[in-house]
C-alpha positions as CSV (number, residue, x, y, z in Angstrom):
1,M,-54.0,-120.2,-162.1
2,N,-57.6,-119.7,-161.9
3,S,-59.1,-118.2,-158.3
4,V,-61.7,-121.2,-158.6
5,V,-58.7,-124.0,-158.6
6,I,-57.1,-122.5,-155.7
7,A,-59.4,-122.1,-153.6
8,V,-60.4,-126.1,-154.1
9,T,-57.0,-127.4,-154.1
10,V,-57.0,-125.5,-150.9
11,M,-59.4,-126.5,-149.4
12,V,-59.2,-130.2,-150.3
13,I,-55.5,-130.6,-148.9
14,L,-56.6,-129.3,-145.8
15,S,-59.4,-131.7,-145.1
16,L,-57.3,-134.3,-146.2
17,V,-54.6,-133.5,-143.9
18,R,-57.4,-133.6,-141.2
19,V,-58.0,-130.1,-140.9
20,N,-61.5,-129.3,-139.7
21,I,-63.9,-128.8,-142.9
22,V,-65.0,-125.6,-141.9
23,I,-61.8,-124.3,-141.1
24,A,-60.5,-125.4,-144.6
25,L,-63.6,-124.1,-146.2
26,I,-62.3,-120.8,-144.6
27,I,-59.0,-120.3,-145.3
28,G,-59.5,-121.8,-148.9
29,A,-62.4,-118.5,-149.4
30,I,-60.2,-116.5,-148.2
31,I,-57.6,-117.5,-150.2
32,G,-59.7,-117.8,-153.6
33,G,-60.8,-114.5,-152.5
34,L,-57.5,-112.9,-152.2
35,S,-56.5,-114.8,-155.6
36,G,-59.1,-113.9,-157.7
37,G,-58.4,-110.1,-157.3
38,L,-60.6,-109.4,-153.9
39,G,-59.1,-107.8,-151.1
40,L,-59.7,-108.6,-147.6
41,N,-62.6,-106.8,-146.5
42,E,-63.8,-107.8,-150.1
43,T,-63.7,-111.4,-149.7
44,I,-64.4,-111.0,-146.2
45,E,-67.6,-109.6,-146.8
46,A,-68.3,-111.8,-149.7
47,F,-68.4,-114.5,-147.7
48,N,-70.4,-113.1,-145.1
49,K,-73.0,-112.4,-147.5
50,G,-73.5,-116.2,-148.6
51,L,-73.8,-117.3,-144.9
52,G,-76.5,-115.9,-144.4
53,N,-78.2,-118.7,-147.4
54,G,-77.0,-121.2,-145.5
55,A,-79.0,-120.5,-142.5
56,T,-82.2,-122.0,-143.5
57,I,-80.4,-125.0,-144.1
58,A,-78.8,-124.8,-140.7
59,L,-81.7,-124.9,-138.5
60,S,-83.4,-127.9,-140.8
61,Y,-80.8,-130.3,-139.7
62,A,-81.0,-129.2,-136.2
63,M,-84.7,-130.0,-136.0
64,L,-83.8,-132.9,-138.2
65,G,-81.4,-134.3,-135.7
66,T,-83.6,-134.0,-132.5
67,F,-86.8,-135.4,-134.7
68,A,-84.3,-138.6,-135.7
69,V,-83.5,-138.7,-131.7
70,A,-87.3,-138.8,-130.7
71,I,-88.0,-141.5,-133.0
72,S,-85.3,-143.5,-131.7
73,K,-86.0,-143.6,-128.5
74,S,-90.0,-144.8,-130.1
75,G,-87.8,-147.8,-130.8
76,I,-89.4,-147.9,-134.5
77,T,-86.1,-148.4,-136.6
78,D,-85.1,-151.2,-134.0
79,L,-87.4,-153.1,-135.0
80,L,-84.9,-154.0,-138.0
81,S,-81.8,-153.7,-136.0
82,N,-83.1,-156.4,-133.3
83,M,-84.4,-159.1,-136.6
84,I,-80.8,-158.5,-137.9
85,I,-79.0,-158.7,-134.4
86,K,-81.0,-162.4,-133.5
87,K,-79.7,-163.6,-137.0
88,V,-76.6,-162.4,-136.2
89,N,-76.3,-164.0,-132.9
90,S,-77.9,-167.4,-134.3
91,N,-75.1,-169.8,-135.6
92,A,-75.2,-168.1,-138.9
93,S,-72.7,-170.0,-140.6
94,A,-70.4,-167.9,-142.7
95,M,-72.3,-168.1,-145.5
96,Q,-75.6,-166.9,-143.8
97,F,-73.0,-164.5,-142.7
98,I,-72.4,-162.9,-145.8
99,Y,-76.5,-163.2,-146.7
100,I,-77.4,-161.1,-143.8
101,K,-74.7,-158.6,-144.6
102,Y,-76.1,-158.5,-148.2
103,I,-79.9,-158.1,-147.4
104,L,-78.6,-155.0,-144.9
105,L,-76.8,-153.3,-148.3
106,A,-79.1,-153.8,-150.1
107,L,-82.0,-152.1,-147.5
108,V,-79.7,-149.4,-147.0
109,L,-80.0,-148.6,-150.7
110,F,-83.3,-149.0,-151.3
111,A,-84.0,-146.5,-148.9
112,A,-81.6,-143.9,-150.2
113,I,-83.6,-144.4,-153.9
114,S,-87.2,-143.9,-151.9
115,S,-86.0,-141.2,-150.4
116,Q,-85.1,-139.1,-154.0
117,N,-88.9,-140.1,-154.9
118,L,-91.0,-142.5,-152.9
119,V,-90.4,-141.0,-150.0
120,P,-88.9,-137.5,-150.8
121,V,-86.7,-136.5,-147.8
122,H,-83.6,-136.9,-149.4
123,I,-80.8,-136.8,-146.5
124,A,-83.6,-136.8,-143.6
125,F,-83.9,-140.8,-143.2
126,I,-80.3,-141.2,-142.6
127,P,-79.6,-140.0,-138.5
128,I,-83.2,-142.0,-138.1
129,L,-82.4,-145.8,-140.2
130,I,-78.3,-145.6,-139.5
131,P,-77.8,-144.7,-136.1
132,P,-79.5,-147.9,-134.8
133,L,-78.2,-150.5,-137.7
134,L,-74.6,-149.7,-135.9
135,H,-74.5,-152.3,-133.5
136,S,-75.7,-154.9,-136.1
137,M,-72.7,-153.5,-138.8
138,A,-70.6,-153.8,-136.0
139,K,-71.3,-157.7,-135.3
140,L,-70.8,-158.2,-138.8
141,Q,-67.7,-156.3,-139.1
142,L,-69.2,-154.5,-141.9
143,D,-66.4,-151.8,-143.3
144,R,-68.7,-148.4,-143.1
145,R,-67.2,-147.4,-146.2
146,V,-68.9,-149.3,-147.8
147,V,-72.0,-147.9,-146.4
148,A,-71.2,-144.6,-147.0
149,C,-70.9,-145.5,-150.8
150,V,-74.1,-147.4,-150.6
151,I,-75.8,-144.2,-149.4
152,T,-74.2,-141.6,-151.8
153,F,-75.4,-144.0,-155.0
154,G,-78.8,-144.0,-153.7
155,L,-78.2,-140.3,-153.9
156,V,-76.8,-139.1,-156.2
157,A,-77.2,-141.7,-159.0
158,T,-81.5,-142.0,-158.8
159,Y,-82.0,-137.9,-159.5
160,M,-78.7,-138.0,-162.3
161,F,-81.7,-140.5,-163.9
162,L,-85.0,-141.1,-162.5
163,P,-86.9,-138.2,-163.8
164,I,-89.2,-138.4,-160.6
165,G,-88.7,-136.3,-157.3
166,F,-85.4,-134.7,-156.9
167,G,-85.0,-136.7,-160.0
168,G,-87.7,-134.2,-161.5
169,I,-86.0,-131.3,-160.1
170,F,-82.6,-132.1,-161.8
171,L,-83.5,-133.2,-165.0
172,N,-86.8,-131.3,-166.3
173,E,-86.8,-128.4,-164.1
174,I,-83.1,-127.4,-164.2
175,L,-80.9,-129.2,-166.5
176,L,-83.8,-129.5,-169.3
177,K,-84.3,-126.0,-168.8
178,N,-80.7,-124.5,-169.2
179,L,-80.6,-126.8,-172.4
180,V,-83.3,-125.4,-174.1
181,N,-82.6,-121.5,-173.3
182,N,-79.5,-121.9,-174.2
183,G,-80.0,-123.0,-178.0
184,V,-80.2,-127.1,-176.8
185,E,-83.6,-128.3,-178.8
186,A,-83.8,-130.8,-176.3
187,I,-86.6,-132.4,-175.1
188,S,-87.9,-134.9,-171.4
189,S,-87.1,-138.4,-173.1
190,Q,-84.1,-138.1,-174.0
191,L,-82.8,-137.2,-170.5
192,P,-83.0,-140.2,-168.7
193,M,-81.7,-142.1,-171.8
194,A,-78.6,-139.4,-172.3
195,M,-77.5,-139.2,-168.5
196,A,-78.0,-143.3,-167.7
197,I,-74.7,-144.8,-169.9
198,P,-72.5,-142.2,-167.0
199,V,-74.8,-143.7,-164.5
200,F,-74.0,-147.2,-165.7
201,G,-70.1,-146.0,-164.7
202,M,-70.8,-145.2,-160.9
203,F,-73.1,-148.2,-160.6
204,L,-70.0,-149.8,-161.2
205,G,-67.9,-147.7,-159.5
206,L,-70.2,-149.3,-156.3
207,L,-69.8,-153.1,-157.4
208,V,-66.0,-152.8,-156.9
209,A,-67.0,-151.1,-153.4
210,I,-68.9,-153.9,-152.3
211,L,-66.8,-156.5,-153.8
212,F,-63.5,-155.3,-153.6
213,S,-62.7,-152.5,-151.9
214,Y,-64.2,-153.3,-148.8
215,R,-65.0,-156.4,-149.0
216,K,-62.5,-157.3,-145.8
217,K,-64.0,-157.2,-142.6
218,R,-63.5,-153.9,-140.3
219,A,-63.9,-153.8,-136.2
220,Y,-65.2,-151.1,-134.7
221,D,-65.2,-150.8,-130.8
222,V,-69.0,-151.4,-129.9
223,S,-68.6,-149.7,-126.6
224,K,-68.5,-146.7,-128.5
225,I,-71.3,-147.4,-130.2
226,L,-73.2,-148.4,-126.9
227,E,-72.4,-144.9,-125.1
228,V,-75.2,-143.6,-128.1
229,E,-77.5,-146.0,-128.8
230,S,-78.4,-149.3,-126.7
231,E,-77.8,-152.7,-128.2
232,K,-81.5,-154.0,-127.8
233,K,-84.2,-151.6,-127.0
234,D,-88.1,-152.8,-125.5
235,I,-90.6,-152.3,-128.1
236,N,-93.5,-150.6,-126.6
237,P,-96.3,-150.7,-129.5
238,F,-98.3,-147.5,-128.7
239,Y,-94.1,-145.9,-129.2
240,I,-94.7,-147.4,-132.6
241,F,-98.0,-146.4,-132.9
242,I,-96.9,-143.0,-132.2
243,A,-93.9,-142.9,-134.1
244,L,-96.1,-144.1,-137.4
245,V,-98.4,-140.9,-136.9
246,S,-95.2,-138.3,-136.2
247,I,-93.6,-139.9,-139.7
248,V,-96.1,-139.6,-141.5
249,T,-97.1,-135.9,-139.9
250,A,-93.9,-134.4,-140.6
251,L,-93.4,-136.2,-144.6
252,G,-96.6,-134.4,-145.2
253,L,-96.1,-131.0,-143.7
254,Q,-92.5,-131.8,-145.0
255,L,-93.9,-131.6,-148.5
256,Y,-96.7,-129.0,-147.9
257,T,-94.8,-126.8,-146.6
258,N,-91.5,-127.5,-148.5
259,S,-90.2,-126.8,-145.1
260,I,-88.1,-129.7,-143.0
261,I,-88.2,-127.3,-139.8
262,I,-91.8,-127.2,-140.0
263,G,-92.3,-130.9,-140.3
264,S,-89.6,-131.8,-138.1
265,L,-91.3,-129.7,-135.2
266,A,-94.5,-130.9,-135.5
267,G,-93.3,-134.8,-135.4
268,F,-91.5,-133.8,-132.4
269,I,-94.6,-131.8,-130.5
270,I,-96.7,-135.1,-131.0
271,F,-94.2,-137.1,-129.5
272,I,-94.1,-134.2,-126.8
273,V,-98.5,-134.5,-126.5
274,A,-98.8,-138.7,-126.7
275,G,-96.4,-138.6,-123.7
276,V,-93.6,-140.7,-125.1
277,I,-91.6,-137.2,-124.4
278,K,-91.8,-135.2,-121.4
279,A,-92.2,-131.9,-121.8
280,N,-88.7,-131.4,-119.5
281,E,-86.3,-133.8,-121.7
282,T,-87.1,-131.2,-124.6
283,Q,-83.4,-129.8,-123.9
284,D,-81.7,-132.2,-123.8
285,F,-83.4,-133.8,-127.1
286,F,-82.3,-130.9,-128.8
287,T,-78.5,-130.8,-127.3
288,R,-78.2,-134.8,-128.9
289,G,-79.9,-133.7,-131.8
290,L,-78.0,-130.1,-132.6
291,K,-74.9,-132.8,-131.6
292,M,-75.2,-135.2,-134.4
293,M,-76.8,-132.7,-137.4
294,G,-75.1,-129.7,-136.2
295,M,-72.4,-129.9,-137.4
296,I,-73.9,-130.2,-141.1
297,G,-75.4,-127.1,-140.1
298,F,-72.4,-125.4,-139.6
299,I,-70.5,-126.6,-143.2
300,M,-73.3,-125.9,-145.2
301,I,-73.3,-122.7,-144.1
302,A,-69.5,-122.5,-144.2
303,A,-70.0,-124.0,-147.8
304,N,-72.7,-120.9,-148.9
305,G,-69.8,-118.3,-148.1
306,F,-67.2,-120.2,-149.9
307,A,-68.9,-120.3,-152.4
308,S,-70.3,-116.5,-152.5
309,V,-66.7,-115.9,-152.7
310,L,-65.6,-117.6,-155.6
311,T,-69.1,-116.4,-157.5
312,S,-67.7,-112.8,-156.4
313,T,-64.5,-113.1,-158.3
314,G,-65.7,-114.1,-161.4
315,G,-63.2,-117.2,-161.4
316,V,-66.0,-119.9,-162.3
317,E,-66.7,-117.5,-165.5
318,T,-62.9,-117.3,-166.3
319,L,-62.8,-121.0,-165.3
320,V,-65.0,-122.3,-167.9
321,S,-63.5,-119.4,-170.8
322,S,-61.0,-120.7,-170.6
323,V,-61.2,-124.2,-171.7
324,V,-63.0,-123.0,-174.6
325,D,-59.8,-120.8,-175.6
326,I,-57.9,-124.2,-174.7
327,I,-60.2,-126.4,-177.0
328,G,-59.8,-125.5,-180.6
329,N,-61.6,-128.2,-182.5
330,N,-61.0,-131.5,-180.3
331,K,-63.8,-132.6,-179.6
332,S,-62.1,-135.2,-177.4
333,L,-60.2,-132.9,-175.6
334,A,-63.6,-130.5,-175.2
335,A,-65.0,-133.4,-173.7
336,L,-62.8,-134.2,-170.9
337,L,-61.9,-130.4,-169.8
338,M,-65.6,-129.3,-169.7
339,L,-66.3,-132.5,-167.3
340,L,-63.2,-131.6,-165.2
341,V,-63.9,-128.1,-164.8
342,G,-67.5,-129.1,-163.6
343,L,-66.3,-131.5,-161.0
344,F,-64.0,-128.4,-159.7
345,I,-66.9,-125.8,-159.7
346,T,-69.1,-128.6,-158.0
347,M,-66.8,-129.4,-155.5
348,G,-66.6,-125.9,-154.3
349,I,-69.9,-125.1,-154.7
350,G,-70.9,-128.6,-153.3
351,S,-73.8,-128.2,-154.9
352,S,-74.7,-130.2,-159.0
353,F,-78.4,-128.5,-159.1
354,S,-76.9,-125.1,-158.6
355,T,-73.5,-126.1,-160.9
356,I,-76.2,-126.4,-163.8
357,P,-77.1,-123.0,-164.6
358,I,-72.8,-121.5,-164.2
359,I,-71.9,-123.9,-167.1
360,A,-74.7,-124.1,-169.3
361,A,-74.5,-120.8,-170.1
362,I,-71.1,-121.3,-171.9
363,Y,-71.1,-125.5,-172.5
364,A,-74.6,-125.7,-174.6
365,P,-73.1,-123.5,-177.1
366,L,-70.0,-125.1,-177.1
367,C,-71.3,-128.7,-177.7
368,L,-73.4,-127.0,-180.7
369,Q,-70.4,-124.9,-182.3
370,L,-68.5,-128.3,-182.0
371,D,-70.9,-130.6,-183.4
372,F,-72.2,-132.8,-180.5
373,S,-75.4,-134.1,-180.8
374,V,-78.1,-133.4,-178.4
375,M,-77.5,-136.4,-176.7
376,A,-74.0,-135.8,-176.5
377,T,-74.7,-132.6,-175.3
378,I,-77.2,-134.0,-172.5
379,T,-74.4,-136.2,-171.4
380,L,-71.4,-133.9,-171.0
381,I,-73.7,-131.0,-169.2
382,G,-75.9,-132.9,-167.1
383,T,-72.7,-135.3,-165.7
384,A,-70.2,-131.9,-165.8
385,A,-72.6,-130.7,-162.8
386,A,-73.0,-134.0,-161.0
387,L,-69.4,-134.9,-161.0
388,G,-68.0,-133.7,-157.3
389,D,-71.6,-133.9,-155.9
390,A,-70.3,-137.7,-154.8
391,G,-66.7,-136.6,-152.8
392,S,-67.4,-133.2,-152.4
393,P,-66.6,-132.4,-148.8
394,A,-69.2,-129.5,-148.4
395,S,-71.6,-132.1,-150.3
396,D,-75.0,-133.0,-148.6
397,S,-74.3,-136.3,-149.9
398,T,-71.1,-137.3,-148.5
399,L,-72.1,-134.7,-145.2
400,G,-75.4,-137.6,-144.9
401,P,-73.9,-140.7,-144.8
402,T,-71.1,-139.1,-142.0
403,S,-74.0,-138.0,-140.2
404,G,-75.4,-141.6,-139.5
405,L,-72.5,-143.3,-138.8
406,N,-70.1,-141.0,-137.3
407,V,-72.6,-140.6,-133.9
408,D,-70.1,-142.7,-131.8
409,G,-67.4,-141.3,-133.3
410,Q,-65.8,-144.1,-135.2
411,H,-66.4,-143.0,-139.7
412,D,-64.5,-139.9,-140.4
413,H,-66.0,-137.6,-142.5
414,I,-63.1,-137.7,-145.0
415,W,-61.2,-140.4,-145.5
416,D,-64.6,-142.6,-145.0
417,S,-67.2,-141.2,-147.0
418,V,-64.9,-138.6,-148.8
419,V,-62.4,-140.3,-150.6
420,P,-64.1,-143.9,-151.0
421,T,-67.4,-141.9,-152.9
422,F,-65.2,-139.8,-155.5
423,I,-62.6,-142.9,-155.9
424,H,-65.5,-144.9,-156.8
425,Y,-68.0,-142.3,-158.6
426,N,-66.4,-139.1,-160.2
427,I,-63.4,-141.4,-161.6
428,P,-66.7,-144.0,-163.6
429,L,-68.5,-141.0,-164.4
430,I,-65.5,-138.8,-166.3
431,L,-64.7,-142.1,-167.9
432,F,-68.2,-143.2,-169.0
433,G,-69.6,-139.4,-169.3
434,W,-66.3,-138.5,-171.4
435,F,-66.9,-142.2,-173.7
436,A,-70.8,-141.8,-173.9
437,S,-70.6,-137.8,-175.5
438,V,-67.9,-138.4,-177.8
439,Y,-68.3,-142.2,-179.2
440,I,-71.8,-143.3,-178.7
441,F,-74.2,-140.1,-178.6
């Protein structure tokens, strides 16, 4: 069996039985390396080589967590939370409760979509916006799994469909470039249309999650939320002003320097200079920020080591090539297998952006050989790359929601973020991506 399939399967199984994801990634990498023909020393060397690629991400998330804790102290995100709590505490009818719940989900979805283009901060908004809203969610008895699905949809579907911000990078700078370089005569205007049907499948999955799967009420221990977030904070107008200045500065520097570290650090320093945070409190804020986002950093470091081992074994190329041998001239089977292979590769690597260069070099000529149209080729390669981003234990599209929803320890990463998003998004992506490429385009 292919080393990539073995490694990813081991990692997923260990994660599902609640083995820590970092340990699961390390064990999966070792087994994948050994099954791929690498010796133990070579496997460890490849793993260690990949760890350095995640160091910047880890420090970025640590600083982001620190900045998020500082913003939380300012009370700016509590303005929204206080308004919702006030509504919930009033003598609202059952219908009004439902209305408030859907308004809350719509706001979270808007924030997630905006984080990819309007204010391109990716998952940086989650630890800032979500924790103060946990009280409101608890009072509404809102199942956090549906919130995870809403956030992940906003993160993934947006870059797959809208060629702005991160979507511009995914569609135009990576997908289009690799298609053209491998002989596919695609143009930028075709990409959103080709990805529209798979994204529509994701949208249907989102509706199923909201209206059926997680519609029922789910109780959470409010006392655990109070340990990390006070229910209601006094709003200081000066603190709010400083928070706005800090956020604008941090965002501007992040976009200018392309560094979350510099942006978060600058924003945090503004809080100190303004007196919102005392200099001798910085250690406590950093510790709390590390507690909030540090685990994501370690998972991303381990994921980079995992991906490095998979690449070193040559298993990715072998997996794709073996699919080519099986396909023959069967277009329907070809489309399905290409999507499934993309799912395995992205779940292992944890990044759809990194998957495209790997699969496009073989998939594009194969699609041309099988006489797939340009639109069908775009759909297949774009969907195959995006598959697994939602539903991968090591993807920031699932780690991000967990970072905000699990600050009180009541939201399991695997069973409350990974499994729900895998079921509601990867299955529709495969079905709609396959149908679009075979029967529509």
